VMD Tcl script that builds the backbone (N, CA, C; Angstrom):
set m [mol new atoms 480]
animate dup $m
set s [atomselect $m all]
$s set {name element resname resid chain x y z} {
  {N N MET 1 A 51.930 150.229 190.373}
  {CA C MET 1 A 52.622 150.489 189.352}
  {C C MET 1 A 53.866 149.404 189.543}
  {N N ILE 2 A 54.338 149.119 188.491}
  {CA C ILE 2 A 55.472 148.141 188.575}
  {C C ILE 2 A 56.625 148.895 188.601}
  {N N HIS 3 A 57.525 148.871 189.278}
  {CA C HIS 3 A 59.435 149.366 189.480}
  {C C HIS 3 A 59.917 148.217 189.173}
  {N N ARG 4 A 61.450 148.456 188.058}
  {CA C ARG 4 A 62.201 147.767 188.195}
  {C C ARG 4 A 63.369 148.190 188.497}
  {N N LEU 5 A 64.393 147.862 189.567}
  {CA C LEU 5 A 65.769 147.493 189.639}
  {C C LEU 5 A 66.644 146.893 189.054}
  {N N VAL 6 A 68.233 147.450 188.131}
  {CA C VAL 6 A 68.590 146.893 187.768}
  {C C VAL 6 A 70.358 146.536 188.312}
  {N N ARG 7 A 71.123 146.163 188.642}
  {CA C ARG 7 A 72.052 146.481 189.143}
  {C C ARG 7 A 73.376 145.349 188.740}
  {N N GLU 8 A 74.388 145.515 187.839}
  {CA C GLU 8 A 75.508 144.661 187.613}
  {C C GLU 8 A 76.374 144.812 188.716}
  {N N GLN 9 A 77.584 144.041 188.846}
  {CA C GLN 9 A 78.878 144.408 189.464}
  {C C GLN 9 A 79.856 142.973 188.728}
  {N N ARG 10 A 80.756 143.243 188.835}
  {CA C ARG 10 A 81.619 142.355 188.758}
  {C C ARG 10 A 82.027 141.409 190.061}
  {N N VAL 11 A 82.196 140.459 189.849}
  {CA C VAL 11 A 82.759 139.407 191.204}
  {C C VAL 11 A 83.979 138.927 190.706}
  {N N PRO 12 A 85.182 138.618 191.268}
  {CA C PRO 12 A 86.403 138.253 190.612}
  {C C PRO 12 A 86.485 136.775 191.523}
  {N N GLY 13 A 87.063 136.369 191.101}
  {CA C GLY 13 A 87.097 134.753 191.513}
  {C C GLY 13 A 86.740 133.547 190.793}
  {N N ARG 14 A 86.809 132.126 191.290}
  {CA C ARG 14 A 86.075 131.295 190.490}
  {C C ARG 14 A 85.146 131.088 190.449}
  {N N PRO 15 A 84.513 131.200 189.513}
  {CA C PRO 15 A 83.216 131.080 189.378}
  {C C PRO 15 A 81.989 129.941 190.110}
  {N N ALA 16 A 82.828 128.588 190.481}
  {CA C ALA 16 A 81.911 127.938 191.410}
  {C C ALA 16 A 81.831 127.911 192.596}
  {N N ALA 17 A 82.921 129.275 193.460}
  {CA C ALA 17 A 82.979 129.764 194.455}
  {C C ALA 17 A 82.454 130.679 194.806}
  {N N ILE 18 A 81.962 131.400 193.882}
  {CA C ILE 18 A 80.801 132.701 194.002}
  {C C ILE 18 A 79.465 132.178 194.021}
  {N N TRP 19 A 79.231 131.071 192.791}
  {CA C TRP 19 A 77.829 130.303 193.040}
  {C C TRP 19 A 77.420 129.651 194.527}
  {N N GLU 20 A 78.860 128.856 195.138}
  {CA C GLU 20 A 78.563 128.259 196.395}
  {C C GLU 20 A 77.987 129.003 197.355}
  {N N PHE 21 A 78.520 130.532 197.175}
  {CA C PHE 21 A 78.553 131.513 198.341}
  {C C PHE 21 A 77.200 131.746 198.098}
  {N N PHE 22 A 76.401 132.066 196.743}
  {CA C PHE 22 A 75.351 132.503 196.901}
  {C C PHE 22 A 74.451 131.709 196.629}
  {N N ALA 23 A 74.087 130.709 196.843}
  {CA C ALA 23 A 73.571 129.448 197.109}
  {C C ALA 23 A 73.170 129.063 197.953}
  {N N ALA 24 A 74.360 129.687 199.100}
  {CA C ALA 24 A 73.734 129.331 200.765}
  {C C ALA 24 A 73.132 130.700 201.063}
  {N N PRO 25 A 71.654 129.999 201.538}
  {CA C PRO 25 A 70.915 131.561 201.776}
  {C C PRO 25 A 71.443 132.285 202.925}
  {N N ARG 26 A 72.196 131.381 203.898}
  {CA C ARG 26 A 72.756 131.699 205.066}
  {C C ARG 26 A 73.435 133.623 205.088}
  {N N ASN 27 A 73.873 132.989 203.855}
  {CA C ASN 27 A 75.178 134.341 203.248}
  {C C ASN 27 A 74.588 135.393 203.118}
  {N N LEU 28 A 73.017 135.438 203.145}
  {CA C LEU 28 A 72.518 136.544 202.677}
  {C C LEU 28 A 72.522 137.774 203.722}
  {N N ASN 29 A 72.671 137.307 205.166}
  {CA C ASN 29 A 72.895 137.913 206.473}
  {C C ASN 29 A 73.947 139.028 205.936}
  {N N ALA 30 A 75.116 138.278 205.366}
  {CA C ALA 30 A 76.177 139.025 205.533}
  {C C ALA 30 A 76.180 140.482 204.443}
  {N N LEU 31 A 75.294 139.889 203.688}
  {CA C LEU 31 A 75.312 140.924 202.453}
  {C C LEU 31 A 74.128 142.334 202.877}
  {N N THR 32 A 73.430 142.719 203.877}
  {CA C THR 32 A 72.168 143.181 204.180}
  {C C THR 32 A 72.659 144.349 205.381}
  {N N PRO 33 A 72.326 145.520 205.447}
  {CA C PRO 33 A 72.688 146.137 206.589}
  {C C PRO 33 A 71.963 145.665 207.617}
  {N N ARG 34 A 72.901 146.304 208.874}
  {CA C ARG 34 A 72.326 145.746 210.116}
  {C C ARG 34 A 71.273 146.287 210.442}
  {N N ASN 35 A 71.314 147.817 209.695}
  {CA C ASN 35 A 69.800 148.428 210.669}
  {C C ASN 35 A 68.529 148.244 209.992}
  {N N LEU 36 A 68.775 146.998 208.906}
  {CA C LEU 36 A 67.278 146.530 208.648}
  {C C LEU 36 A 67.096 145.009 209.398}
  {N N SER 37 A 67.984 145.269 210.588}
  {CA C SER 37 A 67.797 143.681 211.720}
  {C C SER 37 A 67.199 142.719 210.862}
  {N N PHE 38 A 67.472 142.333 209.827}
  {CA C PHE 38 A 67.542 140.678 208.751}
  {C C PHE 38 A 68.086 139.420 210.061}
  {N N ALA 39 A 66.853 139.014 209.671}
  {CA C ALA 39 A 67.141 137.054 210.319}
  {C C ALA 39 A 66.618 136.187 209.661}
  {N N ILE 40 A 67.373 135.028 209.556}
  {CA C ILE 40 A 66.425 134.183 208.947}
  {C C ILE 40 A 65.349 133.393 209.850}
  {N N VAL 41 A 64.381 133.003 209.831}
  {CA C VAL 41 A 63.711 132.722 211.248}
  {C C VAL 41 A 63.450 131.034 210.803}
  {N N GLY 42 A 63.558 130.004 212.070}
  {CA C GLY 42 A 63.829 128.868 212.057}
  {C C GLY 42 A 64.781 128.279 211.993}
  {N N ALA 43 A 64.895 126.952 211.446}
  {CA C ALA 43 A 66.359 126.087 211.067}
  {C C ALA 43 A 66.933 126.927 209.824}
  {N N GLU 44 A 68.389 126.424 210.128}
  {CA C GLU 44 A 69.063 127.503 208.933}
  {C C GLU 44 A 68.428 126.555 207.916}
  {N N PRO 45 A 68.683 127.228 206.335}
  {CA C PRO 45 A 67.941 126.441 205.480}
  {C C PRO 45 A 68.969 125.853 204.565}
  {N N GLY 46 A 68.927 125.043 204.405}
  {CA C GLY 46 A 70.078 124.433 203.383}
  {C C GLY 46 A 70.632 124.979 202.259}
  {N N ARG 47 A 71.044 124.500 201.043}
  {CA C ARG 47 A 71.856 124.295 199.941}
  {C C ARG 47 A 70.019 125.036 198.992}
  {N N MET 48 A 70.155 125.875 198.755}
  {CA C MET 48 A 69.316 126.552 197.697}
  {C C MET 48 A 68.630 125.552 196.684}
  {N N HIS 49 A 67.416 125.346 196.256}
  {CA C HIS 49 A 66.805 124.779 195.313}
  {C C HIS 49 A 65.588 125.247 195.464}
  {N N ALA 50 A 64.916 124.630 193.793}
  {CA C ALA 50 A 63.613 125.578 193.351}
  {C C ALA 50 A 62.742 124.811 194.593}
  {N N GLY 51 A 61.639 125.819 194.797}
  {CA C GLY 51 A 60.665 125.065 195.693}
  {C C GLY 51 A 61.010 125.877 197.072}
  {N N GLN 52 A 62.070 126.107 197.490}
  {CA C GLN 52 A 62.576 125.998 198.735}
  {C C GLN 52 A 61.918 127.669 199.229}
  {N N LEU 53 A 61.606 127.263 200.703}
  {CA C LEU 53 A 60.702 128.251 201.067}
  {C C LEU 53 A 61.724 129.144 202.148}
  {N N ILE 54 A 61.848 130.181 202.056}
  {CA C ILE 54 A 62.682 130.755 203.517}
  {C C ILE 54 A 61.935 132.013 203.844}
  {N N GLU 55 A 61.728 131.980 205.136}
  {CA C GLU 55 A 61.255 132.846 205.673}
  {C C GLU 55 A 62.316 133.422 206.848}
  {N N TYR 56 A 62.101 135.201 206.818}
  {CA C TYR 56 A 62.915 136.091 207.189}
  {C C TYR 56 A 62.001 137.175 208.249}
  {N N ARG 57 A 62.467 137.825 209.103}
  {CA C ARG 57 A 62.279 138.752 209.678}
  {C C ARG 57 A 63.326 140.330 209.133}
  {N N ILE 58 A 62.362 141.023 208.911}
  {CA C ILE 58 A 62.973 142.499 208.369}
  {C C ILE 58 A 62.535 143.856 209.126}
  {N N GLY 59 A 63.348 144.393 209.147}
  {CA C GLY 59 A 63.107 145.669 209.673}
  {C C GLY 59 A 62.741 146.584 208.478}
  {N N VAL 60 A 61.370 146.998 208.887}
  {CA C VAL 60 A 60.599 148.180 207.599}
  {C C VAL 60 A 60.980 149.655 208.179}
  {N N LEU 61 A 60.501 149.451 209.623}
  {CA C LEU 61 A 60.821 151.092 209.894}
  {C C LEU 61 A 62.040 150.966 211.318}
  {N N PRO 62 A 62.512 151.914 211.807}
  {CA C PRO 62 A 63.072 151.628 213.561}
  {C C PRO 62 A 61.963 151.021 214.137}
  {N N GLY 63 A 62.490 149.899 214.758}
  {CA C GLY 63 A 61.905 148.956 215.692}
  {C C GLY 63 A 60.351 148.798 215.053}
  {N N VAL 64 A 60.650 148.522 214.205}
  {CA C VAL 64 A 59.029 147.593 213.360}
  {C C VAL 64 A 59.692 146.585 212.051}
  {N N THR 65 A 59.676 145.296 212.506}
  {CA C THR 65 A 60.029 144.594 211.475}
  {C C THR 65 A 59.039 143.593 211.619}
  {N N THR 66 A 58.884 143.029 210.107}
  {CA C THR 66 A 57.641 141.808 209.513}
  {C C THR 66 A 58.562 140.890 209.030}
  {N N ARG 67 A 57.659 140.171 208.817}
  {CA C ARG 67 A 57.695 138.279 208.179}
  {C C ARG 67 A 57.763 139.131 206.904}
  {N N TRP 68 A 58.743 138.086 206.298}
  {CA C TRP 68 A 58.937 137.861 204.873}
  {C C TRP 68 A 58.901 136.475 204.670}
  {N N LEU 69 A 58.419 136.413 203.866}
  {CA C LEU 69 A 58.462 134.918 202.958}
  {C C LEU 69 A 58.665 134.227 201.588}
  {N N THR 70 A 60.319 133.965 201.138}
  {CA C THR 70 A 60.310 134.022 199.891}
  {C C THR 70 A 60.379 132.467 199.222}
  {N N GLU 71 A 60.162 132.397 198.365}
  {CA C GLU 71 A 59.959 130.867 197.046}
  {C C GLU 71 A 61.308 130.849 196.377}
  {N N ILE 72 A 62.409 129.915 196.198}
  {CA C ILE 72 A 62.998 130.051 195.165}
  {C C ILE 72 A 62.468 128.972 194.214}
  {N N THR 73 A 62.207 130.322 193.441}
  {CA C THR 73 A 61.399 129.431 192.075}
  {C C THR 73 A 61.933 129.071 190.866}
  {N N HIS 74 A 63.201 129.433 190.869}
  {CA C HIS 74 A 64.089 128.692 189.752}
  {C C HIS 74 A 65.469 128.665 190.472}
  {N N VAL 75 A 66.273 127.958 189.749}
  {CA C VAL 75 A 67.510 127.650 189.630}
  {C C VAL 75 A 67.988 126.923 188.837}
  {N N GLN 76 A 68.675 127.564 187.504}
  {CA C GLN 76 A 69.845 127.105 186.657}
  {C C GLN 76 A 71.180 126.972 187.536}
  {N N GLU 77 A 71.507 125.649 187.666}
  {CA C GLU 77 A 72.805 125.569 188.603}
  {C C GLU 77 A 74.239 126.338 188.156}
  {N N GLY 78 A 74.631 127.531 188.603}
  {CA C GLY 78 A 75.964 128.321 188.101}
  {C C GLY 78 A 75.610 129.568 187.091}
  {N N GLU 79 A 74.266 129.381 186.915}
  {CA C GLU 79 A 73.790 130.607 186.073}
  {C C GLU 79 A 73.179 131.144 186.432}
  {N N PHE 80 A 71.631 131.307 187.394}
  {CA C PHE 80 A 70.484 131.887 188.060}
  {C C PHE 80 A 69.972 131.766 188.695}
  {N N PHE 81 A 69.188 132.122 189.517}
  {CA C PHE 81 A 68.207 131.611 189.954}
  {C C PHE 81 A 67.301 132.938 190.373}
  {N N VAL 82 A 65.870 132.421 191.112}
  {CA C VAL 82 A 65.259 133.687 191.453}
  {C C VAL 82 A 64.339 133.243 192.528}
  {N N ASP 83 A 64.425 134.203 193.193}
  {CA C ASP 83 A 63.673 134.751 194.347}
  {C C ASP 83 A 61.964 135.294 194.129}
  {N N GLU 84 A 60.570 135.078 194.458}
  {CA C GLU 84 A 59.995 135.829 195.008}
  {C C GLU 84 A 58.759 135.580 196.301}
  {N N GLN 85 A 58.574 136.709 196.201}
  {CA C GLN 85 A 57.658 137.013 197.924}
  {C C GLN 85 A 56.525 136.082 197.894}
  {N N ARG 86 A 56.409 135.934 198.560}
  {CA C ARG 86 A 54.881 135.069 198.822}
  {C C ARG 86 A 53.904 135.435 200.012}
  {N N LEU 87 A 54.732 136.409 201.137}
  {CA C LEU 87 A 54.435 136.997 202.092}
  {C C LEU 87 A 55.309 137.746 202.550}
  {N N GLY 88 A 54.881 139.237 202.186}
  {CA C GLY 88 A 55.799 140.389 202.965}
  {C C GLY 88 A 55.886 141.691 202.668}
  {N N PRO 89 A 56.512 142.543 202.995}
  {CA C PRO 89 A 55.808 144.010 202.843}
  {C C PRO 89 A 55.311 144.491 200.973}
  {N N TYR 90 A 55.652 143.622 200.202}
  {CA C TYR 90 A 55.397 144.471 198.548}
  {C C TYR 90 A 54.105 143.343 198.091}
  {N N ARG 91 A 53.447 144.215 197.162}
  {CA C ARG 91 A 52.356 143.370 196.693}
  {C C ARG 91 A 52.969 142.038 195.510}
  {N N LEU 92 A 54.181 142.883 195.049}
  {CA C LEU 92 A 54.930 141.829 194.160}
  {C C LEU 92 A 56.199 142.165 194.369}
  {N N TRP 93 A 56.911 140.767 194.671}
  {CA C TRP 93 A 58.691 140.794 194.407}
  {C C TRP 93 A 59.250 139.836 193.710}
  {N N HIS 94 A 59.534 139.935 192.722}
  {CA C HIS 94 A 60.457 138.898 191.950}
  {C C HIS 94 A 62.004 139.293 191.481}
  {N N HIS 95 A 62.526 138.697 192.121}
  {CA C HIS 95 A 64.175 138.955 192.236}
  {C C HIS 95 A 64.850 138.062 191.307}
  {N N GLU 96 A 65.554 138.245 190.202}
  {CA C GLU 96 A 66.193 137.704 189.719}
  {C C GLU 96 A 67.661 137.368 190.042}
  {N N HIS 97 A 68.482 136.405 189.955}
  {CA C HIS 97 A 70.297 136.955 190.517}
  {C C HIS 97 A 70.873 135.896 189.069}
  {N N HIS 98 A 71.556 136.636 188.126}
  {CA C HIS 98 A 72.300 136.018 186.837}
  {C C HIS 98 A 73.506 136.387 187.360}
  {N N PHE 99 A 74.337 135.183 186.812}
  {CA C PHE 99 A 75.874 135.037 186.806}
  {C C PHE 99 A 76.760 134.238 185.633}
  {N N ALA 100 A 77.052 135.679 184.847}
  {CA C ALA 100 A 77.669 135.047 183.587}
  {C C ALA 100 A 79.436 135.269 183.770}
  {N N PRO 101 A 80.097 134.431 183.176}
  {CA C PRO 101 A 81.590 134.536 182.729}
  {C C PRO 101 A 81.712 135.652 182.612}
  {N N ASP 102 A 82.774 136.395 183.260}
  {CA C ASP 102 A 83.558 137.749 183.258}
  {C C ASP 102 A 84.091 137.725 181.931}
  {N N VAL 103 A 83.832 138.741 180.706}
  {CA C VAL 103 A 85.322 138.771 180.266}
  {C C VAL 103 A 86.053 138.860 179.971}
  {N N SER 104 A 86.667 138.974 181.136}
  {CA C SER 104 A 88.255 139.025 181.556}
  {C C SER 104 A 88.895 137.422 182.061}
  {N N GLY 105 A 87.817 137.100 181.727}
  {CA C GLY 105 A 87.806 135.257 182.005}
  {C C GLY 105 A 88.389 134.618 183.385}
  {N N ASP 106 A 88.152 136.115 184.496}
  {CA C ASP 106 A 88.161 135.750 185.341}
  {C C ASP 106 A 86.992 136.241 186.306}
  {N N GLY 107 A 86.154 135.195 187.064}
  {CA C GLY 107 A 85.026 135.678 187.786}
  {C C GLY 107 A 83.956 135.792 186.912}
  {N N VAL 108 A 82.896 136.925 187.160}
  {CA C VAL 108 A 81.826 136.622 187.032}
  {C C VAL 108 A 81.110 137.909 187.065}
  {N N ARG 109 A 80.348 137.881 186.210}
  {CA C ARG 109 A 79.549 139.265 185.776}
  {C C ARG 109 A 78.088 139.266 186.519}
  {N N MET 110 A 77.772 139.588 187.814}
  {CA C MET 110 A 76.394 139.266 188.335}
  {C C MET 110 A 75.394 140.342 188.296}
  {N N THR 111 A 74.429 139.883 187.716}
  {CA C THR 111 A 73.077 140.853 187.572}
  {C C THR 111 A 71.881 140.736 188.445}
  {N N ASP 112 A 71.478 141.628 189.104}
  {CA C ASP 112 A 70.049 141.272 189.952}
  {C C ASP 112 A 69.244 142.421 189.080}
  {N N ARG 113 A 67.914 141.710 189.238}
  {CA C ARG 113 A 66.868 142.015 188.119}
  {C C ARG 113 A 65.171 142.011 188.933}
  {N N VAL 114 A 65.179 143.211 189.521}
  {CA C VAL 114 A 64.091 143.036 190.437}
  {C C VAL 114 A 62.946 143.847 189.850}
  {N N THR 115 A 61.497 143.063 189.942}
  {CA C THR 115 A 60.630 143.686 189.716}
  {C C THR 115 A 59.713 143.608 190.672}
  {N N TYR 116 A 59.233 144.768 191.165}
  {CA C TYR 116 A 58.349 144.901 192.254}
  {C C TYR 116 A 57.552 145.735 192.304}
  {N N GLU 117 A 56.464 145.567 193.466}
  {CA C GLU 117 A 55.523 147.005 193.369}
  {C C GLU 117 A 54.847 146.682 194.798}
  {N N VAL 118 A 54.537 148.380 195.089}
  {CA C VAL 118 A 54.807 148.476 196.165}
  {C C VAL 118 A 53.324 147.971 197.101}
  {N N GLY 119 A 52.569 148.614 195.574}
  {CA C GLY 119 A 51.117 148.699 196.862}
  {C C GLY 119 A 50.166 149.691 197.215}
  {N N TRP 120 A 49.452 149.588 197.779}
  {CA C TRP 120 A 48.790 150.785 198.847}
  {C C TRP 120 A 47.912 152.224 197.641}
  {N N SER 121 A 48.238 151.344 196.619}
  {CA C SER 121 A 47.815 152.623 195.481}
  {C C SER 121 A 48.515 153.888 195.588}
  {N N LEU 122 A 47.770 154.990 195.518}
  {CA C LEU 122 A 48.802 156.748 195.451}
  {C C LEU 122 A 49.341 156.513 196.514}
  {N N LEU 123 A 49.442 156.209 197.839}
  {CA C LEU 123 A 49.971 156.014 199.054}
  {C C LEU 123 A 50.865 155.606 198.843}
  {N N GLY 124 A 50.979 154.414 198.428}
  {CA C GLY 124 A 52.204 153.688 198.108}
  {C C GLY 124 A 53.207 154.181 197.122}
  {N N GLU 125 A 52.733 154.747 196.180}
  {CA C GLU 125 A 53.415 155.234 195.109}
  {C C GLU 125 A 53.838 156.650 195.738}
  {N N ALA 126 A 53.748 157.170 196.541}
  {CA C ALA 126 A 54.490 158.657 197.444}
  {C C ALA 126 A 54.985 157.571 198.403}
  {N N VAL 127 A 55.406 157.311 198.798}
  {CA C VAL 127 A 56.318 156.338 200.181}
  {C C VAL 127 A 56.695 155.711 199.071}
  {N N HIS 128 A 56.839 155.348 198.057}
  {CA C HIS 128 A 57.903 154.780 197.163}
  {C C HIS 128 A 58.833 155.932 196.903}
  {N N ALA 129 A 58.530 157.339 196.459}
  {CA C ALA 129 A 58.979 158.131 195.178}
  {C C ALA 129 A 59.801 158.891 197.112}
  {N N LEU 130 A 59.312 158.764 198.134}
  {CA C LEU 130 A 60.008 159.344 199.038}
  {C C LEU 130 A 61.218 158.544 199.823}
  {N N TRP 131 A 60.611 157.046 199.700}
  {CA C TRP 131 A 61.755 156.657 200.842}
  {C C TRP 131 A 62.150 155.285 200.116}
  {N N ILE 132 A 60.949 154.461 199.594}
  {CA C ILE 132 A 61.288 152.680 199.408}
  {C C ILE 132 A 62.179 152.936 197.954}
  {N N ARG 133 A 62.221 153.742 197.510}
  {CA C ARG 133 A 63.154 153.734 196.005}
  {C C ARG 133 A 65.061 153.829 196.520}
  {N N ARG 134 A 64.643 154.837 197.758}
  {CA C ARG 134 A 66.013 155.391 198.125}
  {C C ARG 134 A 66.795 153.892 199.212}
  {N N GLN 135 A 65.654 153.575 200.020}
  {CA C GLN 135 A 65.930 152.325 200.666}
  {C C GLN 135 A 66.401 151.479 199.351}
  {N N LEU 136 A 66.179 150.900 199.004}
  {CA C LEU 136 A 66.122 149.883 197.893}
  {C C LEU 136 A 67.978 150.139 197.103}
  {N N ALA 137 A 68.260 151.615 196.857}
  {CA C ALA 137 A 69.305 152.022 195.820}
  {C C ALA 137 A 70.612 151.526 197.186}
  {N N GLU 138 A 70.140 151.903 198.394}
  {CA C GLU 138 A 71.096 151.905 199.760}
  {C C GLU 138 A 71.324 150.093 200.145}
  {N N ILE 139 A 70.533 149.492 199.756}
  {CA C ILE 139 A 70.593 148.118 200.166}
  {C C ILE 139 A 71.152 147.567 198.966}
  {N N PHE 140 A 71.466 147.654 198.019}
  {CA C PHE 140 A 72.256 147.296 196.520}
  {C C PHE 140 A 73.208 147.998 196.761}
  {N N ALA 141 A 73.556 149.410 197.214}
  {CA C ALA 141 A 75.039 149.524 197.049}
  {C C ALA 141 A 75.385 149.051 198.083}
  {N N TYR 142 A 74.913 148.946 199.387}
  {CA C TYR 142 A 75.786 148.271 200.828}
  {C C TYR 142 A 75.785 146.704 199.877}
  {N N ARG 143 A 75.246 146.294 199.702}
  {CA C ARG 143 A 75.378 144.864 198.905}
  {C C ARG 143 A 76.619 144.828 198.013}
  {N N SER 144 A 76.646 145.746 197.225}
  {CA C SER 144 A 77.868 145.805 196.368}
  {C C SER 144 A 79.217 145.955 197.178}
  {N N ARG 145 A 79.206 146.604 198.017}
  {CA C ARG 145 A 80.190 147.378 199.123}
  {C C ARG 145 A 80.455 145.882 199.558}
  {N N LYS 146 A 79.874 145.188 200.110}
  {CA C LYS 146 A 80.319 143.761 200.482}
  {C C LYS 146 A 80.428 142.735 199.642}
  {N N ILE 147 A 80.062 142.485 198.663}
  {CA C ILE 147 A 80.956 141.730 197.890}
  {C C ILE 147 A 82.433 142.374 197.605}
  {N N ALA 148 A 82.087 143.300 196.591}
  {CA C ALA 148 A 84.002 143.504 196.532}
  {C C ALA 148 A 84.559 143.011 198.176}
  {N N GLU 149 A 84.648 143.620 199.387}
  {CA C GLU 149 A 85.334 142.737 200.291}
  {C C GLU 149 A 84.988 141.623 200.515}
  {N N LEU 150 A 83.961 140.968 200.216}
  {CA C LEU 150 A 84.323 139.576 200.266}
  {C C LEU 150 A 84.845 138.874 199.187}
  {N N PHE 151 A 84.684 139.391 197.980}
  {CA C PHE 151 A 85.535 138.699 196.995}
  {C C PHE 151 A 86.405 139.975 196.085}
  {N N PRO 152 A 87.775 139.704 197.173}
  {CA C PRO 152 A 88.432 141.212 196.689}
  {C C PRO 152 A 89.237 140.225 195.286}
  {N N GLU 153 A 89.894 141.269 194.348}
  {CA C GLU 153 A 90.494 140.657 193.232}
  {C C GLU 153 A 91.865 140.073 193.502}
  {N N SER 154 A 92.092 139.760 194.408}
  {CA C SER 154 A 93.205 139.193 194.785}
  {C C SER 154 A 93.208 137.762 195.013}
  {N N ALA 155 A 91.853 137.305 195.409}
  {CA C ALA 155 A 91.509 135.659 196.088}
  {C C ALA 155 A 90.710 135.339 195.173}
  {N N ALA 156 A 90.710 133.687 195.224}
  {CA C ALA 156 A 89.884 133.034 194.575}
  {C C ALA 156 A 88.681 132.415 194.701}
  {N N GLY 157 A 88.109 133.165 196.384}
  {CA C GLY 157 A 87.427 132.917 196.456}
  {C C GLY 157 A 86.452 133.964 197.549}
  {N N PRO 158 A 85.702 133.750 198.329}
  {CA C PRO 158 A 84.944 134.419 199.849}
  {C C PRO 158 A 85.791 134.567 200.517}
  {N N LYS 159 A 85.778 135.558 201.026}
  {CA C LYS 159 A 86.650 135.189 202.370}
  {C C LYS 159 A 85.832 135.097 203.846}
  {N N ALA 160 A 85.778 134.020 204.212}
  {CA C ALA 160 A 85.543 133.867 205.336}
  {C C ALA 160 A 85.773 134.650 206.945}
}
mol reanalyze $m
mol bondsrecalc $m
mol representation Tube
mol addrep $m
């Protein structure tokens, strides 16, 4: 069964600075909860571009990590990018990141649209209902809090 998760957040600041932060794959570490043991494998990837493959290690259970390989499939500078899982814990993972000017005139309205499928038939759906859905909600809530810390209302760019 295919699931969808949509999250929207206002990010204050200069749109170019916001885009530059999200265009650097290394910054994903700052937006990921520590308990997931998230780490980029190999050399630090440069600035995001279409066709870029990025390999991570990520915790799926306490003490258990898995490899996650994603490809940046689409990039429209300053507007959106898409990452898709090529190898990892999901049967399907398609994550769209959209950045639109905020109606206030300052910052952007950032929207995440994730389309995913767990796999594993009925067992996968049971695990999704009992655990995965909640875990993804917690990950995106953490991410939202970290973005608010990194892009406070009074600053023009991310706090380093």
